[in-house]
N, C-alpha and C positions, 0 to 999 in steps of 0.2 A: 504575671508569671514569666519565667525565662523560657524562651522558645526552644533553645538547645536542650535544656534539662527535660522539658516536657517530651520532646521528640525522642530522646535517648531512652527515657524511662518507658515510654509507650512501646518503643521497639523491643525492649527487653521483656515487657509483660506479654506482648503479642507472641514473641518467640517461645516463652515459657508456656503459653497456652497452645503451643504446637501449631501455630500459624506459620506457613512457609516464610523463610528468612527474606526472600526477595519481596514478597507481598508486604511483610512487616516493615521493611526498610522504606518501601514506596509510600505506604500509608503514613508512616512516621514523618517522612520528609514533607509530605503535603500538609500534615497537621502543624509541624514546626514552622513551615513557611507562612501559613495562614495566621498562626498565633502571633508571629513577629510583625504582621502587618503587610506582608507581601501579598499581592493578588494571586489568584489561582493560576492565571495565565503566566505571570512572571515566575512563580514557583516551578511550574512545569517546564518553562523555558530554561531556567537555571539548571534544573535536574537533568534535562535532556542534553544540554551543552556539556556538562561535566562528565557525562557517561563516557565520552570519547577518551578521557584521560586514562581509562583502564583498558582500552581496546587491545593494546599490544600485549599486556600481561594475560588477558583473557584468551587471546589467540595462541599465545605460548603454551598455556596450560592445556588447551584443547589438543594441540599437536603432540605435546608430550604424553598426554593420556593415550592418544592413538599409538604412539611409539611404544609405550609401556604394554599395551595390549598385544602388540606384535611380538615383543619379547616373551610375554606369558604364553602366547600361542606356540612358540618354539618348543615349549615343554620343559625348559631347563629348571625353572623354579618348582614346578609340580614334581619333577623327577627327584630333585634334592629333598623336598619335603617328605615324599613317600619313603625315601631311604631312611630319613631320621625317624619317622613314625614306626617303621619296621624295627629299627634298632631299639626303640623304647619298648615295644611290645615283646621283643626277644629278651630284654633284660628289664623286666617291669619291677624295679625296686624304687624305694623312696629316694635313695641316693642318686640313682641314674636320672630320675625326673628333676631333682634339684639341679643337677649338672646341666641338663638341657635347658631348663628355665634360665639359669645363670648365663649360658651362652647366648640365648635369645635376647635377654635384656642388654648384655654388653654389646652384642652385634647391632641391635636396633639403635642404641645410644651412639655407637660409632658411626653408623650410616647416616643418622639424622644430623649429627654434628658436622660430618664431612660434607653434607649436602648444602651447608651454608658457606663453606670456605674452600676446602681442598677440591671438591667436585661440585661446584655451585649450581646444582639442579633444583634446589629448594624442595618443593613437595613432590616433584616429578617421580622420585624413587618410590613413593608410597604405593601407587597402583601396580607397580612392578613387583614389589616385595611382599606387601601385606596380604592381599587376597589369597595367594597360594598357601600362606602360613596359617590361615584361619582354622583349618582342620587340625593342625598341630596345636594351636592354642586350645582348641576344644578338647583334644586328647589329654592335654596337661591341665585342663580346667583353669586356665589363666584368665583373670578378670580383664576384659578388654578396656576397661577404664584405666587400668594401669598402663596398658600399651599406649593409649592416647596420651597419658601423662608423660611417658618416656619419650615419645616422638615430639610432644610439645616442648619438652626440655631442649632437645636437639635443635629444634627450629628457632627457639628464642634466645637461649643462653649464649650461643656463639656470637650472634650479631650484637648483643648488648655489650659483651666484654671484649671480644677479639677483633682487632682492626684488619680483618682479612675477608675477602669475598663480600658477602652481603654486609658483614660487619664494617668493612671499609666504607661502604656507601652510607650506612647508618651514622658512623662517626663523622663523615664528611658533612652530612646534613646538619649535625649538631654544631660543627665548626662554623658553617655558613650562617646558622641561626644566630650565633654569637656575633659574627661580623656585622650582620644586619642590625643588631642591637648596639653597634659601636662598642663592643667588648671583645677585643681580639684575644684569642687563645691559641696555644700550640696544639697540633694534632696529637702529639704523644701524651698530652695531659688527660685525654678523654678516657683511655682504657684504665689509667691509674685511678681516676676518680670513680670509675664504675666497678672497681674490685669489690667494694663492700656491698653495694646494691645487688650485684650479680650473684653474690653468695646466697641471696634469697632463693634463687632457683635450685641451688644444691640442697638447701634445707627443705624446700618443698618437695623435691624428688625423693629424698630419704623418708620423709613423713608419708608420702603417698605409697611408697613401696611397702612400708609397714602396714598402712591402713588397708590396702588392697591385696594383702598377702593371702587371704583365704580363697579357697577354690570357689569357682562360680560356674554353674552348669549352663551350657549352650547346646542347642539342637544342631547337630552336624548335618549340613546339607551338602552331600558329596556328589560331584558330577560323575565321578567314576571311582568306584571302590574296588575295582578289580586288583587283586594282589599281583597280577602279572604286569608290572610296570613296563611301559614301552621304553625300550632302550633308545637313548639319544643317538641320532645319526651324526657322525663326525662332521659332515659338511654343514649341517644345521648349526652345530655348536660353533664352528668357525665363522659362519655368517653372522651369528648373534654377537659374538665377540667383536667382529669388525664393525658391526652396526653401533655397538656401545662406544667403541673407540672413536668412530667417525663423529658421533654426536658430541662427545666430550671435546675433541680437537676443534671442530667447527665452532662450537659454542665458545670455547676459550679464545680462539683467534678472532672471531667476529663480534664477540660480546653480545650475541643474540641467541636467546633460547629458541626462537622461532626457527632460525636456519639450522641450529644444532639438531633439533628434533627432526626437521625435514631431511637432513643428511642421513640420519639413522633409518628413517622410513624408506628412503630411496635405496639404501643398501639391501633391505629386505625385498623390495619390489624388483630390483635388477638382478638379484642373486639367482632367481629361477628355482629356489628351494620349495616354493609353494606357488599355486596358481594365483593369479592376480585377483580373481573373484573372491577366493577365500581370504586373502590378505585384506581386500577392501572391506569385507564384512567385519573382520576383527578390528580393523583400523577405525571404522565408524563406531563400533561398540565402545572402543577405548575413548574416543572423542566424547561420547555421551557421558562417561564417568566424570571427566574433568571439565566438560563444558559447563556443567551446573555451577562449579566453583567460579568459572569465568563470568557467568551471569551475575552471581552474587557480588563479585568484585566490581563489575560495571555499575550495578545498582548502588553499591556502597559509595562509589565515586560521585554518583548523582546526589546521594544523601549528604555527603561531605560538602559538596558545592552549595547546596541549599543552606546548610548550617553556617557556612562562611558568609553567605549573602545576608543572613539575618543580622549579623553583627552582634549577636547575643553572647558569643563566647567571651568577648571583652567585658560585657555587662555582668556576666557570671563571675568573672575574676574580680571586678570592682566590688560587687556585692559581698562576696566572701571575704575579701581583704578588709572590708569595712567591719565585718564581724570579728575578724582576728585582731585588728588593731596593730599594736607593736609586739604582740606576743609571737616570738619566732617559731616556737614549737607548733602552735595552732596554725600559723600561716603556712608552714611546710605541709602539714597534714591536709589543709584545705587545697593547696596547690596540687597535691597528689590526687585528691578527690576529683578535681577538675580534669586533670590529665586522664584519669580513669574513665570519666564520663565521655570525654571527647573520643578517646581511642575505642571504647566500647561501641560508640555510634558508627564511626567510619571504618573500623576494623583494620586500621593500619597505623603502626607506631611511627613509620617513616613519614607519613603524611601529617601526623600529629605535631611533630617537632616545629615546623614553621608557624603553626597556629599558636602554640603556647609560648615559644621562645621570645617572641616580640613582647609578650605581656609579662612573663615570669621573670625575665632577666632584670628589667628596671626595678620591678617590685622587690626582687631578692636583694638587689644592691641596696635598696632603701632600708631594708631591715638588717643590714650588716652581714650578709652571707659572703663568704670568700669565693674566689673564682672556682676552686675545686668543688666547693659545696654547690655552687650554681650548676656546674657540669653534671654532678651526680643528680641534682634535682631535675634538670631538664631531661637527662637520659632515662631516669627512672619513671618520671611522670609520663613520658611518651610511650615507654614500653608497657606500662600498666594497661591492662585491658586487652592487649594483643593476645595474651593467654586468657581465653574466656569469651572473647567477642564472637557472637554468632556469625559475623561477617568477615572474620579474620581467616586468611588462608592457613594460619597456624592451627586452627580448629577444623576448618573445612577439609583440609588435606587428610588428617587422621580419620575423620568420619567417612570420607569417600572410600578409604581402604577397608575400614572395619565394619562398614554397614552393607557390604556386598550382599549378604544373606538376610538383611533386614532385621538384625538383632542388636543393633547399636544405635541408640538415639543421639542425634547431634547435640541437643541442648543438655539433656540429663547425663549423658555418658561421656561427652567430650568437653563441652563448654563449662558446665558447673564444676567438675573435678579440677580442670585447669585453672579456673578462676579462683577457687578456694585454696588450692595448694601452691599456687605461684604468686598471685596478686597480693595476698595477705603477707607472706614473708617479704615480698618486694617492698611493700609499704614500710614494714618494720625496719628492714635493713637500709632502705633508702632514707628514711628519717634519721637513723643513726649517722649515716654518711653525711647528710646535710648539716647535722649538728656538730660533728667532730672534725670535719675537714676544714 
């Protein structure tokens, strides 16, 4: 049996059985390593060594989580949400509720899309924006699975199609993958080749908005339901705005999320708006929210290292291509299945590209795929699984924000809906692209 296939399937089953993602990844990595013939000592050594690769990202998310908590502590988001809830209650009509829902959906789409390019903070906006909005979602009886789908669209669609921000990094990795396979391509070809596959995200979003349109009841757990909303102090508002600007400017100029978050945190501490003890408590609580995501990413890096060490990804490709023979359609489908399996396991489409490009490009050339078709194939195959992987920050982020009150399950309410509504249309549109380009 193929060690990679066994490890990924085991990880998925364990997660569906509600075993913690970190433990599921660790157990699956050990089983995959042992099945491939690696010794227990070697498997653990490879796992531990590769954990380091995710250290910078993990620290970035932890600090950004702390910064998000400080913004929330300023009361800005709670103040705005309470104002909206009051307006809804004052004019409690079906039309007014539809208007508010539409504004929420459009705003969350815009925020999540901009988080990938215009203001590249990735999932850091989620703990700032989502928790204060939960009471509003409950008031409107909005299905949180739809919110997870909306955020998932904004986190994945932009980098797959647009060559800006994180998308620029994604497209660069694809270009480098082709260079290593001795198949030179122009950077501008990538977004053109991804137009058809990326439309799968749009199709999935439309279908999800229709499917999750019905009201869903949640228990509102309100920290303070006092109608007398505390008015915002002008100085606190100024400090918060400066902190956000400092984070954005420093991150943009240094290209470091760590120092960007640190700049924003320091603005709060040096402002004198609050006591350091109170700020420290809030900062630590914020770190706790995002630190778990960091731990999952570290563990996923270890899992990916073990999978690479087994060498069974190449065996998996060879086995499936033997089944497909010269049939182009079946070959394309099987390559997408492999990409899906790999990305589901390691939780990163960016890290999947180097693994599959060295194997898929020569094989794609041998069955007569054009350069544009190969680009669409590699881009789609690597993106598959990012929407739906238990170890992906594209699913961990939404869950971190939506499950603050314990009413949103990571697997059933984030991973499964994203998997169904995005990966299936991606495979369909990706296959069309690989056949027609």
